[in-house]
LOMARDO-366183 format. One record per residue (C-alpha): residue in three letters; x, y, z. Coordinates in pm, whole numbers, plus 32768, in hexadecimal, padded with zeros to 4 digits. Each point is the difference from the previous one (the first is absolute). Example, Ala and Ser with C-alpha at 12.3 -4.5 7.8 and 13.67 -1.06 7.14 Angstrom:
ALA84CE7E3E830C/SER808981587FBE/
END
This chain:
UNK800080008000/UNK807C815C7FA9/UNK808F80B88128/UNK80387EC580CE/UNK81587FD5809F/UNK80F97F1D7F4F/UNK7FFD7E988076/UNK81437F618076/UNK80887EE67F31/UNK7FF97EAD80A4/UNK81457F498059/UNK80327EDE7F11/UNK80AD7EDA80A6/UNK80867F147EF6/UNK7F7E7E9A7FE7/UNK80EB7F0980AF/UNK80897F6E7EBA/UNK802B81567F60/UNK80C280A2811E/UNK817680408006/UNK80B67ECC808C/UNK7FFB803B8179/UNK80D97ED28058/UNK8113806A7F0F/UNK7FE381698070/UNK80257FA5816E/UNK81277F207FAB/UNK80A2812F7F59/UNK7FB280D18138/UNK80AD7F0180E1/UNK812B7FEC7F14/UNK801B817D7FFB/UNK7FEE8014817C/UNK811B7F02801D/UNK80C680C07EF9/UNK7FD3814880BD/UNK805F7F548146/UNK81407F7E7F63/UNK8047815B7F73/UNK7FDD808C815E/UNK80F77EFE8084/UNK80F180677EEB/UNK7FE881688075/UNK800E7FAF8175/UNK813C7F317FD5/UNK80A980FD7F19/UNK800A7F057EE2/UNK7F7180E67EF4/UNK81437FF37F37/UNK80487E928042/UNK7FCF7FE27E89/UNK809B81457F7F/UNK7F917FC97E99/UNK7EB27FB47F56/UNK7F697F217F7D/UNK812F7F208042/UNK80A27FE08156/UNK8178803B7FFF/UNK7FED7FC17E8A/UNK7F777EA18034/UNK7EB17F4F7FF4/UNK80557F4B8144/UNK80A580E28103/UNK81207FB480EE/UNK7F9B7F63814A/UNK8022813080E1/UNK7EFE80668101/UNK7FAB815C7F7D/UNK80037F857E9A/UNK7F147EDF804B/UNK7F0E80E380BD/UNK7FE780F17EDA/UNK7FF57EE57F01/UNK7EE57F5680C1/UNK7F3781407FDE/UNK80337FFB7E88/UNK7F9E7E907FEB/UNK7EBC804280BB/UNK7FA280FF7EF6/UNK7FE57EEA7EFC/UNK7ED57F408092/UNK7F5081468054/UNK802A80807E9C/UNK7F7C7EBA7F6F/UNK7ED57FFB80ED/UNK7FA581687FAD/UNK80167FBF7E89/UNK7F2A7EC6801E/UNK7F0380CC80C6/UNK7FF381077EF0/UNK7FD87F017EE8/UNK7EEB7F4780B7/UNK7F5181488051/UNK7FEF80507E8C/UNK7F8E7E9F7FAA/UNK7EF67FDE810D/UNK7F5781538016/UNK7F8480ED7EF1/UNK7FDE811980FD/UNK80D5812D7FA8/UNK805680768161/UNK80BD7EC9807A/UNK80A87FDF7EAD/UNK807781688015/UNK80767FCB8166/UNK80C57ECB7F96/UNK80B280CA7EF3/UNK8058810A8100/UNK809B7EEB80D1/UNK80D57F917ED7/UNK807981687FD4/UNK805380188172/UNK80B97EB37FEA/UNK80D280827EDF/UNK804A813C80C8/UNK805E7F2E812E/UNK80F97F317F3A/UNK8097813C7F6F/UNK801780A78155/UNK80A97ECB808F/UNK8109800B7EF2/UNK803781788024/UNK80197FDA817B/UNK81237F0E7FDD/UNK80B180A27ED6/UNK7FFD815880A4/UNK80707F778154/UNK7EBE801B80C9/UNK7F94816E7FD6/UNK7F138056811C/UNK7EE180897F30/UNK800B7EE67EFE/UNK80077EFA8115/UNK7ED580AB80A3/UNK7F4880097EB2/UNK80477E8B7FDC/UNK7F507FC3814C/UNK7ED780E37FB1/UNK7FCD7F5A7EAF/UNK7FFA7EAA80A9/UNK7EF5808080EE/UNK7F3080787ED8/UNK801C7EA97F5C/UNK7F907F5D8145/UNK7ED580EC8012/UNK7FA27FBD7E96/UNK800A7E888034/UNK7F1E80168132/UNK7F0D80D67F37/UNK80037F057EE3/UNK7FC97EDA80ED/UNK7EE6809580CE/UNK7F8381347F47/UNK7F257F437F08/UNK7F2D7F74811B/UNK7ED680BA808F/UNK801D805E8171/UNK7F0480728107/UNK7FD1817A8014/UNK80B780C2810F/UNK7FD58167807B/UNK809F810B7F26/UNK80D380828122/UNK80AE7EAE8019/UNK805980177E90/UNK80938159803A/UNK80C77F83812C/UNK80817ED67F3A/UNK807280D67EDB/UNK809F810680E3/UNK80B87EEE80BA/UNK80717F607EBB/UNK809081457F77/UNK80AE80568147/UNK80897E9F8023/UNK809680087EA2/UNK80B08145805C/UNK80737F648147/UNK808C7ECB7F52/UNK80B280DA7EFF/UNK809B80C9811A/UNK80637EBF80B0/UNK80A37F807EC3/UNK80C181437FDA/UNK806E7FF8816D/UNK807C7E9D7FD0/UNK80B580377EB6/UNK8096814F8069/UNK80907F628139/UNK7F3180E480E2/UNK7F777EED80DD/UNK80C8807F8129/UNK7FF481737FA7/UNK7F2A8016813C/UNK80A47EF480D9/UNK7F19802B812A/UNK7E878006803B/UNK7F2680CB802B/UNK810881127FDF/UNK80EA802C7ED8/UNK816A80098075/UNK7F7D80908147/UNK7F3481127F53/UNK7E91802E7FBA/UNK804680627E96/UNK80F57F777EFB/UNK814180B57FAC/UNK80557F9E7E96/UNK7F627F707EC3/UNK80287E8F8056/UNK7F7E802A8161/UNK7EDD80D17F7B/UNK7F947EEA7F13/UNK80257F018117/UNK7F3C80E180EF/UNK7EE180307F08/UNK7FF57E8A7FB9/UNK7FF87FB58174/UNK7EE380E8805E/UNK7F347FBE7EC7/UNK80067E94806E/UNK7F7580608154/UNK7EF180D37F59/UNK7FA57EDF7F1B/UNK7FE47F1D812E/UNK7EF680EA8088/UNK7F4E80027EAF/UNK7FF87E857FE5/UNK7F827FD58164/UNK7EF080FF7FB2/UNK7FAA7F427EC1/UNK7FE67EB880C0/UNK7F14809C80FE/UNK7F2F80A57EF1/UNK7FE87EBB7F3A/UNK7F6A7F34811C/UNK7EBE7F4C7F9E/UNK804A80387E8D/UNK808D7F1E7EF1/UNK815580A78037/UNK801A7FA68171/UNK80F17EDC7FCE/UNK80FE809C7F12/UNK7FF2814C80BB/UNK80567F4F8146/UNK81217F4A7F54/UNK8080814C7F76/UNK7FF6809B815D/UNK80BF7EDA8099/UNK8106800F7EEB/UNK802481788033/UNK80407FCD8175/UNK81037EF47FB1/UNK809E80DB7EF4/UNK8033812880EA/UNK80867F1B8112/UNK80F87F5E7F10/UNK806E81577F84/UNK805080718162/UNK80B07EB8804F/UNK80CC80157EBE/UNK8081815B805A/UNK804C7FAD816A/UNK809A7EB57F91/UNK80F580AD7F16/UNK7F507F827EC4/UNK80347E91804D/UNK7FBC7F427EBD/UNK7EDE7F288086/UNK7F4A8131808B/UNK804380D07ECA/UNK7F877EEB7F1B/UNK7EC97FBA80D1/UNK7FAA81748004/UNK7FF880077E82/UNK7F477EB47FD8/UNK7EE9807080E9/UNK7FEC81447F38/UNK7FC97F3B7EBE/UNK7EF67F2D80AC/UNK7F5281398081/UNK7FFE80937E9F/UNK7F697EC17F73/UNK7EF27FF0810C/UNK7FA3816E7FD2/UNK7FE67FD77E86/UNK7F237ECE803A/UNK7F2B80CB80F1/UNK7FD781167EFF/UNK7F967EFF7EFC/UNK7EFD7F7180F0/UNK7F8381648033/UNK7FC780187E85/UNK80FD811B7FE0/UNK808F7F687EC0/UNK7ECB7F6E7F57/UNK802580F07ED9/UNK81687F8D7FD0/UNK7FD87E898022/UNK7E9B7FBB7F93/UNK7F1F80697EE3/UNK7EAF8091805F/UNK7EB27FE97F54/UNK7ECF80DB7FDE/UNK7EAB7F828073/UNK7FBB7FB67E91/UNK81307F1E7FEB/UNK80F180E67F49/UNK81637FC28076/UNK80CF81328055/UNK81707FBC8044/UNK809B80B78126/UNK7ED480E38044/UNK7F4880088149/UNK7EE480F67FBD/UNK7F4080977EE9/UNK807F814D7F83/
END
């Protein structure tokens, strides 16, 4: 009827046999998490130049049996199964679903994979530049997010209050910034720029560039802890209650490990655990945002009440 308000398009969950391959996608997610964990161990042990050339290692396919070399080479080897799993996921997505949104998302993942391989090579060939190493981490986080969206975004989920969606997206953006800062702190060797806690070298405020980055990373983490606890409380009795509670617990653990890592002089186990929990927190928060239907226009086609399929559009214009 003329003058009536536009009607929202309905979410279109794909039929089970026409969805992107969830099992393959989750296998790629697990492989990527293990790859990122190994990359963190490489950084924590100072083995980033264990193989000083690329794509070979000391000019050989099989490297010499030295500890730092084997740690770095193990990271490279773990990239092979992840790459294969991601490519299989993309191929099966194109074969199984005609929907444009998941197909487009899968192509974005291929582009991010190519960028990740290139960044890995540049990182080694240019002797671990801080900003390139940080970009390498951020790109991996984006691939992880895209895979979670591809695995779960095509499924319809119960509605949640709009304020929870806003909290989830604000937390996701702030957490990406926090993880980028953490990566820079790690690669720039600023992990002990503030060697005490809660002060910074006995002062309330930092005194140089490295300590300033460390100080911002530290207190942004505390602020995010408050945000995730607030999100968990706000999500009670909603479909997001479980993942929001997990995110809050991981945030508490993350802050505790950060404090322990500083006071423990960046002991490798604490430093590695701090980063691994951060990756897990990122994955859980992306999953939570998918459950909140924050990415339905990215991962799932929509349809009008008359059945017309609109790719990547949530409402009528």
